[in-house]
C-alpha positions in Angstrom: 54.3 112.1 85.7 53.2 109.7 88.3 56.2 110.0 90.5 57.1 113.8 90.4 59.5 113.7 93.1 61.6 110.8 91.7 64.3 111.3 89.3 64.6 108.6 86.5 68.1 107.2 85.9 67.6 104.6 82.9 69.1 101.1 83.1 71.4 101.2 80.1 71.9 97.4 80.2 68.1 97.0 79.2 68.5 98.4 75.9 71.6 100.7 74.9 70.3 101.7 71.5 71.7 105.1 70.6 68.5 106.8 69.4 66.7 105.4 72.6 69.3 107.0 74.7 69.3 110.1 72.8 65.5 110.6 73.3 65.9 109.8 77.0 68.7 112.5 77.1 66.4 115.0 75.5 63.9 114.1 78.2 66.2 114.9 81.0 66.6 111.4 82.2 69.7 110.4 84.1 71.5 106.9 83.5 72.3 103.8 85.5 75.5 102.4 84.3 77.3 99.2 85.2 80.6 99.0 83.2 83.2 101.0 81.2 81.4 100.3 78.1 78.2 101.8 79.4 79.9 104.6 80.9 81.6 105.4 77.7 78.2 105.0 75.6 76.5 107.6 77.9 79.5 110.0 77.9 79.6 110.1 74.1 76.1 111.7 74.2 77.8 114.4 76.5 75.8 113.5 79.5 77.2 115.1 82.8 78.7 112.8 85.2 76.3 113.9 88.1 73.6 112.6 85.9 75.0 109.0 85.9 75.3 106.5 88.8 77.7 103.5 88.8 75.1 101.1 90.0 77.1 97.9 90.1 77.7 96.9 93.7 80.7 94.8 92.8 83.2 96.4 90.3 86.4 95.5 88.5 89.3 97.9 89.7 89.9 99.1 86.2 86.3 100.2 85.9 86.4 102.1 89.2 89.4 103.9 88.0 87.9 104.5 84.7 84.8 106.0 86.4 86.9 108.4 88.5 88.6 109.5 85.3 85.1 110.3 83.6 84.2 112.3 86.7 81.5 109.9 87.9 81.3 110.0 91.9 78.0 108.2 92.8 78.6 104.4 93.0 76.7 101.7 94.8 78.3 98.9 97.0 76.9 96.3 99.4 80.1 94.9 101.3 83.3 95.7 103.2 85.6 94.4 100.7 84.1 96.5 98.1 84.7 99.5 100.4 88.4 98.6 100.8 88.7 98.6 96.9 87.1 101.7 96.5 89.0 103.6 99.2 92.3 102.9 97.3 91.1 103.6 93.7 88.2 106.0 94.1 88.6 107.7 97.6 86.3 110.6 96.6 83.5 108.5 95.7 80.0 109.3 96.8 78.8 106.0 97.9 75.3 104.4 98.0 74.8 101.3 100.0 72.6 98.6 98.5 70.7 97.0 101.1 69.0 93.5 101.2 65.2 93.8 100.8 62.3 91.3 100.2 62.3 90.6 96.5 60.0 87.3 96.6 57.2 89.1 94.9 59.2 89.7 91.7 59.5 87.4 88.8 63.4 87.6 88.8 64.7 88.2 92.4 68.3 89.6 92.8 68.7 89.2 96.5 70.8 85.9 96.1 73.6 88.1 94.5 73.2 91.6 95.7 72.4 93.5 98.8 73.8 94.1 102.1 72.1 92.1 104.9 70.7 94.0 107.9 73.3 92.2 110.1 76.2 93.3 108.2 75.3 97.2 108.3 76.9 98.1 111.4 80.4 96.6 110.3 79.9 98.4 106.8 79.2 101.7 108.4 82.0 101.3 110.9 84.7 100.5 108.2 83.4 103.3 105.9 84.0 105.7 108.8 87.5 104.3 109.5 88.5 104.6 105.9 87.4 108.0 105.6 84.9 107.2 103.1 81.6 109.2 102.2 78.1 107.3 102.3 75.6 109.4 100.7 72.6 107.4 100.4 70.7 103.9 100.3 69.6 102.1 97.4 67.7 98.8 97.0 66.1 96.5 94.3 62.8 94.8 95.0 63.6 92.4 91.8 62.8 92.5 88.2 59.1 92.7 87.0 57.9 93.2 90.5 54.1 93.7 90.6 53.6 94.3 94.2 53.3 97.8 95.4 53.9 96.8 99.0 57.4 95.5 98.2 58.4 99.0 97.4 56.5 100.4 100.5 58.4 97.7 102.8 61.7 98.5 101.1 61.4 102.1 101.8 60.4 101.6 105.4 63.5 99.6 105.8 65.6 102.0 104.1 64.6 104.8 106.5 65.8 102.6 109.4 69.1 102.4 107.6 69.1 106.1 107.5 68.7 106.3 111.3 71.5 103.7 111.8 73.8 105.6 109.5 73.5 108.7 112.0 75.0 106.6 114.5 78.2 106.4 112.5 78.2 110.0 111.6 76.7 109.8 108.2 74.0 112.3 107.3 72.6 110.7 103.9 70.4 112.6 101.6 70.0 110.2 98.6 67.5 107.2 98.3 67.6 105.0 95.2 64.5 103.1 94.8 66.0 100.8 92.2 64.1 99.3 89.2 61.5 96.4 88.7 58.8 98.5 87.3 56.6 96.9 84.7 57.1 97.9 80.9 54.3 99.6 79.0 52.6 96.7 77.1 49.2 96.5 78.2 46.2 98.5 80.0 47.2 96.1 83.1 50.7 97.0 83.3 49.8 100.7 83.1 47.5 100.3 86.0 50.0 98.4 88.1 52.6 101.0 87.4 50.2 103.7 88.9 49.6 101.6 91.8 53.2 101.1 92.4 53.7 104.9 92.1 50.9 105.8 94.3 52.7 103.3 96.9 55.9 104.9 96.6 54.7 108.5 97.0 52.7 107.6 100.0 55.5 105.9 101.7 58.2 108.5 101.0 55.9 111.1 102.2 55.1 109.3 105.6 58.6 107.6 106.1 60.9 110.6 105.0 58.7 113.6 105.9 61.5 115.2 108.1 64.0 114.9 105.0 63.0 117.9 103.0 66.2 117.9 101.1 66.3 114.0 100.2 67.1 113.3 96.7 65.0 110.2 95.3 66.0 108.5 92.2 65.0 105.2 90.3 66.6 103.1 87.8 63.8 101.8 85.5 64.8 99.8 82.3 61.9 98.0 81.1 59.5 101.0 82.0 61.2 103.0 79.1 62.3 100.3 76.6 59.6 97.7 76.5 57.1 99.1 74.1 59.7 100.6 71.9 60.8 97.6 70.1 58.9 95.5 67.7 60.4 92.3 66.2 59.6 91.2 62.7 60.7 87.6 62.1 60.5 85.5 59.0 59.3 81.8 58.5 62.2 80.1 56.7 61.1 76.6 56.8 58.6 74.2 58.3 57.9 70.6 58.8 54.6 68.9 59.1 54.6 66.1 61.9 51.5 63.7 61.4 50.6 61.3 64.3 48.4 58.2 64.0 45.3 60.0 65.1 45.4 62.1 61.9 46.3 65.3 63.8 49.3 67.1 62.8 51.8 69.5 64.5 53.4 72.2 62.5 56.9 72.9 63.1 58.3 76.2 61.9 61.7 77.8 61.5 62.2 81.5 61.9 65.2 83.5 61.1 65.6 84.7 64.8 66.7 82.5 67.7 67.0 81.8 71.4 70.7 82.9 71.4 69.9 86.2 69.9 66.8 88.4 70.4 64.5 85.8 72.1 67.3 85.2 74.9 64.6 86.8 77.2 62.9 83.5 77.3 65.7 82.0 79.2 66.8 85.0 81.1 63.6 86.9 81.7 61.0 83.9 81.7 59.4 85.8 78.7 56.5 84.3 76.7 56.3 85.8 73.3 52.9 86.5 71.7 53.1 85.9 67.9 51.0 87.9 65.4 50.7 87.3 61.8 51.8 90.4 59.7 49.0 89.5 57.3 46.0 88.4 59.5 44.5 85.2 58.9 40.7 84.9 58.0 38.4 84.2 60.8 37.4 80.8 59.6 41.0 79.7 58.9 41.9 76.4 61.0 44.4 76.7 63.6 47.1 74.1 64.3 49.2 73.2 67.1 52.7 74.7 66.4 56.3 74.6 67.4 58.5 77.6 66.7 62.3 76.9 66.4 65.2 79.5 65.8 67.6 79.0 62.8 70.6 77.7 65.0 71.6 73.9 65.0 70.7 73.6 68.8 67.7 71.6 69.2 67.2 73.7 72.4 66.6 76.5 70.2 62.7 76.5 70.8 61.0 79.9 71.2 57.3 78.7 71.4 55.7 75.2 71.8 52.0 74.3 71.4 50.9 77.5 70.2 47.8 77.8 68.0 48.4 79.2 64.5 46.9 79.2 60.9 49.1 77.1 58.7 52.2 79.1 57.6 54.4 78.9 54.5 57.9 79.9 53.8 58.2 83.6 53.5 55.2 84.5 55.9 56.1 87.2 58.6 55.6 87.2 62.4 55.3 90.1 64.8 56.2 90.1 68.3 55.2 93.4 69.9 56.8 94.9 73.3 60.0 93.4 72.5 62.5 96.3 73.4 63.8 95.4 76.9 66.3 93.0 77.6 66.4 91.4 74.0 69.0 92.7 71.5 71.1 94.1 74.4 71.8 90.3 75.6 72.0 88.8 72.1 74.8 86.9 70.4 76.0 85.9 67.2 75.8 82.2 68.1 76.3 79.8 65.1 77.1 82.7 62.8 74.0 84.3 62.7 73.9 88.0 62.7 71.7 90.1 65.0 68.5 91.7 63.4 68.6 94.9 61.6 67.2 97.8 63.5 64.8 100.1 61.7 63.2 103.3 63.4 59.7 104.3 63.0 58.4 107.3 64.7 54.7 107.1 66.0 54.2 110.5 67.5 
């Protein structure tokens, strides 16, 4: 709605829940895949290969050949060695060059790992021409959870420069992939921030690519679709009251989730979960400094520290809303604890 000229390709790595993917298919969304498993997951939904982009700049050879066998042609790259690999194992690929952009305004930058520096661009284009490969476009990523509209604008400006450079090597590109990094829908502030980003993208595209009427623009949002679709409900399985000499006490609670499971986003995404009680406390109920631990045997398995909560007992339930992005997708069964059951509630 806010970016009508941009086609959405959902980042499957964010949350690969089958019902979520089915819903996105019904909405006409495409898919950003990064591995054989993700390709298979999406293909099982009978998604046409043209609605998929293999958006992993550095790929294993057997993943490249698998993508070719599945009919997937669009794939990203960011270096000359990857071009040599692709020329052997998928020479008919439609290549999208991922460029290095300023991602310093994001919560989680990617530039230290991915993106072709400006200085390397001529060599990349020259080699692609020598190898007879087809580069159809440019992609970039401003970093995860980027709240800066100007980061997208600046990246689009740089992308336009790369389009012009490509012409010098005989590549007439027609695809721009503006990546992800968009905020999830978890508050009025995030909604407003997304609108600001969308406005900046629309304006800059119109200005920088006004002479490219056939330009195809895609994006790879993950959190934007997945954040608000997941609510975690976890149970207090134990507690310990820590008393101090000044008569204060700190409550230690243990829950049946953990840092290695669906709270891994605390480590990887710098997330700060907000805990609510399933059964709200009374307004005059005293609050205590509380520490919340996961149920594993690792002392590092701490999901919250210093939060103020009313006194809880075993069996109380806690709710964490907006927990659908990069949570269960990266969870493990460390220490033998199974992942949470998933239940579906339709709110529309």
